[in-house]
C-alpha positions in Angstrom: -3.6 4.6 13.1 -3.7 1.0 13.6 -6.1 -1.5 11.8 -7.5 -2.6 15.3 -8.6 1.1 15.9 -10.8 1.0 12.7 -14.5 0.7 13.1 -16.5 -0.2 10.0 -20.3 0.0 10.2 -22.1 -3.4 9.5 -24.4 -1.6 6.9 -21.5 -0.6 4.8 -20.3 -4.5 4.3 -21.9 -7.0 2.3 -20.4 -10.6 2.0 -20.5 -13.4 -0.5 -19.0 -16.7 -0.3 -17.4 -18.3 -3.4 -15.8 -21.6 -4.6 -12.3 -21.2 -3.9 -9.6 -21.9 -6.5 -6.3 -23.8 -6.3 -5.3 -27.2 -4.5 -7.7 -28.9 -2.0 -9.3 -31.8 -4.0 -13.0 -32.4 -4.0 -13.4 -30.0 -1.0 -12.6 -26.9 -3.3 -15.3 -28.1 -5.8 -18.2 -28.6 -3.4 -17.7 -26.0 -0.4 -17.9 -22.3 -1.0 -15.1 -20.9 1.3 -13.7 -18.0 -0.4 -15.1 -14.6 0.9 -15.7 -11.6 -1.1 -16.4 -8.7 1.0 -17.6 -5.5 -0.6 -17.5 -2.2 1.4 -19.2 1.0 0.6 -16.5 3.6 1.1 -19.0 6.4 1.2 -20.6 5.0 4.3 -17.4 5.1 6.1 -17.4 9.0 6.4 -13.8 9.5 5.4 -12.3 13.0 4.9 -11.6 14.0 1.3 -7.9 13.5 1.9 -8.3 10.0 3.2 -10.7 9.2 0.5 -8.2 10.5 -2.2 -5.5 8.2 -0.4 -7.9 5.3 -0.3 -8.3 5.5 -4.2 -4.5 5.3 -4.6 -3.9 2.5 -2.2 -6.8 0.3 -3.4 -6.3 0.7 -7.0 -8.5 -1.6 -9.2 -10.1 -3.0 -6.2 -12.4 0.3 -5.8 -15.1 0.3 -8.4 -16.5 3.3 -10.0 -19.6 3.1 -7.9 -17.6 3.4 -4.7 -17.3 -0.2 -3.5 -14.0 -1.8 -2.4 -14.0 -5.4 -3.3 -11.7 -7.7 -1.4 -11.5 -11.5 -2.0 -9.9 -13.6 0.5 -9.2 -17.3 -0.1 -6.2 -17.9 2.0 -7.9 -20.2 4.5 -9.9 -23.4 3.9 -12.9 -22.1 6.2 -15.4 -19.4 5.7 -14.7 -17.9 9.1 -11.0 -17.8 8.6 -11.4 -16.1 5.1 -14.0 -13.8 6.5 -11.6 -12.6 9.3 -8.7 -12.2 6.7 -11.0 -10.1 4.4 -12.1 -7.7 7.2 -8.6 -7.5 8.5 -7.2 -6.5 5.1 -10.1 -4.0 4.7 -9.2 -2.5 8.2 -5.6 -2.2 7.2 -6.4 -0.3 3.9 -8.6 2.1 5.6 -6.0 2.7 8.4 -3.4 3.3 5.8 -5.6 5.7 4.1 -6.2 7.9 7.2 -2.5 8.3 7.6 -1.8 11.9 6.9 1.3 12.4 4.6 3.7 14.9 5.8 4.3 18.0 3.6 7.7 18.2 2.1 9.4 21.4 2.6 11.9 22.6 -0.1 15.2 23.6 1.3 18.3 24.9 -0.3 21.9 23.6 0.4 24.1 26.4 2.3 27.1 28.2 0.6 29.5 26.2 2.8 27.7 22.8 1.7 28.1 24.0 -2.1 31.8 24.9 -1.4 32.5 21.4 0.2 30.7 19.7 -2.7 32.9 21.5 -5.3 36.0 20.8 -3.4 35.2 17.3 -3.1 34.5 17.0 -7.0 37.9 18.6 -7.6 39.8 16.3 -5.4 38.1 13.3 -7.2 39.2 15.0 -10.5 42.7 15.1 -9.3 42.8 11.5 -8.4 41.4 10.4 -11.8 43.8 12.7 -13.6 46.7 10.9 -11.8 45.4 7.5 -13.2 46.8 8.3 -16.7 49.8 6.5 -18.4 53.0 6.8 -16.6 55.5 8.7 -18.7 59.3 8.2 -18.0 60.4 11.5 -19.0 
């Protein structure tokens, strides 16, 4: 699933703008441009598998109350940070909806085991020939 395909209901989101940190001079101190986006993951209607995957992907960004918090402060404008936060949220949700393929256990065939043993024996012979040379 692509992040562009993710539809997030507006009632599941809440935004707050904060004073950003880092370089920028006086503009940083007087303008609240960083965007803190909060998303109620229970309002997204995710399947149990997708929710479990979301918990793994989000890590500490997911609160115990079921809110996913993303803080964007990459850009110098509120609009740029808002778009960045929404794009990052959409990517996390899209990644959570990807169903992981189950691993099927397999065993090597008898011929593969024999090839492996023969290779090991050959390497052993090569190493055995590296000993001291005796002039007998």
